[in-house]
N, C-alpha and C positions, 0 to 999 in steps of 0.2 A: 769872629764873624761866623765861623763855622757853626757855632752854637746858635746864632741867630737864625741861620738858615733852617736848622732842624725845628726850632720853635715856631718859625713862621708857618710851615706847612701843617704842623700839628694844630696851631691856633686857627688856621683857616678851616681845617677839617671840623674842629669843635664848633666854630661859628656857623658853618654850613649845616651841621646837624641841629644846632639850636634854632636855626631859622626855619627848619622844616616843621610843618604842622605835626602835632602829636598824633599818635595812633588813635583813631576814633574808638570809643568804647563799643563793644559788640551791640548790635541792634537786637532789641527784644521785640519780636514780631507779635503783635496782637492779632487775634483772629479777626479777619475782615469778613468772614462768612456771616451772612445776615442771619439774625436770630429769627426763627419762624414766628409768625404772629400767634398770639394766644388763641386757644380754642374757646369758642363761646357756644355753649349748648344749654338748653333748659336745665334747671336743677334736677339732679337725679340721673340725667342722661350720660353723665361721665362714668357711671357704674356699668358693670357687665350686664348686658341685656339678653344674654343667651337664654334659651329655654323654649318651652312650648307655649303657644298663645292660641286664642280663638277670638273671632269677631264678636263683639258685645251684642250686636243686633241680629247676627246670623251665625250661631255656633257651629254650623256645618263648615264654615270657613276656618280652617286650622292652619297654623303657621309654625315652622320650626326656625328658631332664631339662633344664629351663630355670630358671636361678637369677639373680635380679636383685639379690642381696646381702641381701635381707630374706626373700623368699619363694622356695621351690623348688617347681616344678610338675613332676610326673612323669606323662607321658601314656603309656598303654599303646598300643603300636603293633603292627600285624600283621607278622610276619616271613614272608618268602617263601622258598621252597626254594632260590633262587639266592643267598640271604644278604641281599637287599635288604629294606627295611621300607617299609610304607605309612604315610603321615601319619595321625595320629589324627583321628577325627571328633569333632564336638561331643558325641555321645552316648556316647563311649567312657569306660572306667574311667580315673580320674585320681586322683593323690595330690597334695595341696597341704599344704605344711609351711611354717610361719612361725617365724622366730627371735624368741623372746620371753623375758621374764624367767622364764617357767615352763618353758623348754626349746625344742627345735626340734619344735613340735607342730602338729597340724592334723587332717586327715581324708582318708580314702580315699572317693571318690565313685563310685558305681556304680548300676546298675539292678537292683533286686530284684523279686520277684514275691510278691503276696499269695497266700493259700491258694486263691483262685479264679482265679489266673493274671493278675491285673491288674499291669501293670508299674508300679513305684514307684521314685522316686529314693531312694537310701539313702546314709547317710554313716556310716563306721566311724571311731571315734577312732584316730588314728595318731600316732606320734612317732618321731623318729630317735634311736636310742640309741648309735650309733657311726658315725663318718665316717672312712674311711681312704683311702689312695690306691687300694686295691683295690676299694672300693665303700661301700655304705651298709648298715647294719643297722637295720631298722624294726621297731617293735612295733605291731601293729594287731589290732583285734578281727577274729576270723575269721568271725563270723556275727552276725546281728541278727534280731530278730523284728519283723514289721510286721503291723498289722491291715488289714482290708478298705479302710479309708480312707487307706492308705499312711502311717499314723502309727506311731511306735514302739509296740509292744505293751506293755500295762501289766502283763502277767504273763509268766511263762516264765523260763528260766534266764538268768542274767547273761552277757553276752558274755565269751568267753575270749579273752585277748590272746596272740598268738603272735609270735615273732620271725621275720622274713623277711629274707634276705640278698640284696641286689642287687649284682651284680658289674659293674664298669666294662667297657665295650666289648662287642663281639659275642662270642657263645660260640665256643669252639674248635670246629673242624670235626669233631673226634672225639667230641663229646658227643652 
């Protein structure tokens, strides 16, 4: 009987272990971080757009473009009679466009003036609609209305968007 007593606790121990659920396999965690939506820009706009530009209709307007692969910044620079350009200052007009799922979009930043002559920072919605080896075609609001507090006016006509063509490089001397 002594033997039966030793076997009984050993059997109960084995049964209790067998009744326990097995160790769960290690969890393999998949990344739950959302995948960013794809970027949708006009053909050619995914390329580096850095460089010098001038306005097709008015070559006196010159731009210096810097592109980091996501954002293109175009700074208006002053052109000199000898063909050189002056570096833009912090208060100059600039265009900032970002490659997004909604397009190559952003704004043109400038200084406007209220009816009383108060200088106000203004931003015009802007987007790139074409990018070629020859240059960029942008669509931007050509004007905006601001109140005396430098806020967008609550009344008045809606801004009209116009296309502007910026050509790569310095303008020809004959222009």
